[in-house]
Steps between C-alpha positions, in 0.01 A plus 500: 500500500593838633187706545447859614182644636453878486232665715460830681510380863427187711131420459331275759305317224803442277777404737364146576510382137837652453620287787350195336644582159849544656470146648430332167775268392700657214390868586746762621272794578608854592234758584565875445306777678501867439438574860402360834242757611489646841178505707393837363533396136349152563188658649469803269160404346371364827566830674672311777874430522571125560728213424369156406532264797588194295864439382549613138879484462568147606535175309627626154798683351435872449664838470386861478605692192611865504184701466603836363138656502493843656176401674516121561139370506300184448205687340672729245636384164840666558511395866698192413783601268782238492724542193760265655275209424658486154850466637386228745336300221819534290732385775285222645413336171144395581322249282159661551346802681156533643361853547207592717277726290596793269364791695832614633811639353697214654285240325565661160872544570514124569323426174725719289804356666379147410438600138853646469664198657289237330346364828147371480269721711177374657237732642225448751247789526142561614350685207161377384231610256256619764663845548419749220816599304546742218570333162849646485587355842381155396710532185813591703434210741479259209825631353670466842363153566641379167848560635470237776597138446209382705219630720378362834121521530350553849140409396244486229455874451877552485545213252217656275670832514829345387328317213321816387840677503625244245707277737495149348349230722823305500671789677241530782546286812266467797627632835181560699498786745496360851600543861641275771183292527620272779615787715171688478283189533690372805514837671128558459423149630717560808316819572162321479619209717692689764273801549180407326304722265299678774811612676663603175195713414504658845865590429380711205192637680265276297177331587556126534176401320481729201619398155837676464620637163869599477658769289886486509722738308608853439234761540547643152264587213565195281384265776173691536458429874223768515280273292487268803386762736235627255378147447448455874323831522252380244395197717200508714549516875406133527748406234780704665435320829616174328833626379816692586795623302861478611718754317876409520757733357584867479552771243396845382126421501482385867362813659237534222398132545467531875278800462281323241470192731372680806194325641559192286632154607848576350811452712852628413793289616783703346803354318581134592833342415552153349498316833190687621279507188414131534311579823271723291438227247428250782251739653312553173250313278577645155727747317377810323701652216312759280809628318508650155717379213812636679487175705694302243479187717417550869716259706282577801256260336758228510568577865133484597441176312808342653340580839177340396295808399295551181548821315242756381677698230428739221518383139803733448718316755763316290480174691122472485490291186746251643420481872137592533223269379156645587334299775793270531809697620332845533299752306576753227314829456537794257762752596332809646166323530433584851142366489631161389760499782231598748278217385783249548555627855131453565489156342793366693435694820327203664693230313820429685470131430480552127795737505695239692433238232620739233800577708598132506474480114699827474774363720522186288528704185798706603679214679480287191548741211658814629818408684870568471582156371293578184673836467847331500385232259396776263820694545710190440304423178566853381870486588539174307314647205702821473836341554436222243361755250801728537757234421 
């Protein structure tokens, strides 16, 4: 089966399952990118230029299409404009095409090309019903989704969104959002064994005894990092003495956050690349993610859990319903409810042992149910369905 995958650029969470898919017997996979971003474009939302320090272009067949956009970008709809995708599909005679999302011009160009050429097109997107959308936009999404031969669901909220849009159950296939669990788990364990948690905490300027809560991500509005600082501010002095916050990341809100955190047990580590972020997980007791509904999944939750940390997340984080069971793998609080977040920090401030138990359960959950093997199984089921249906 000749299969094409169309996506904007090499994505660190996507490449591993593409490698696995390409290794399946009977699959001839070709991946098409609109661009391979430079350091400046890769780090645009972080406010720091960087390149991922894990290999993203090895182990699978790929090529970069001609991007004719006047302003090539990963964040703008017209930033990935590849009309040549139609000619490639025509010449290469693919049996099926997988498209990553529909939020770029490239993705829609791929869909239209498939419709003209009679090639089944499969889509994998992040949309869920948590984010408020105008009725007209939901209507257009439903019309668009009807044009795909199958949809790959990343989780429960995404599946519910597809159902509500009228996609029949038989055309929805489970491909759970995940990360390279083994790499994160093993790297965190190496940090703990080789350096030890006290030394790791010293590396970040942290107290070795306090319960450490980690925020990792872009310092942008949708992730609401300011809620964490305000929650700490509301604690009593005694409660603050039990905890500390490690803020990993960068972005437009950094200066504002640093000013708000003055005098509080909040430490800023800056941006950490893939090979470094596991040290922050190994040094911490739990993850904090207070994001709004713009956080359609939150793969940082998968990362933390793979490293053995529970997650304290808002109810608007897309992965909460799948990954976070209250008191078992973490805690869920109302988005924007700073008082509830503050109460959770106080409750768990002196409970590192309880957090560790939840972390073990969290790790087991992602290792078993949220891995690349399950993604490829779902993709294979979708490919079999669309090719048999199209005959």
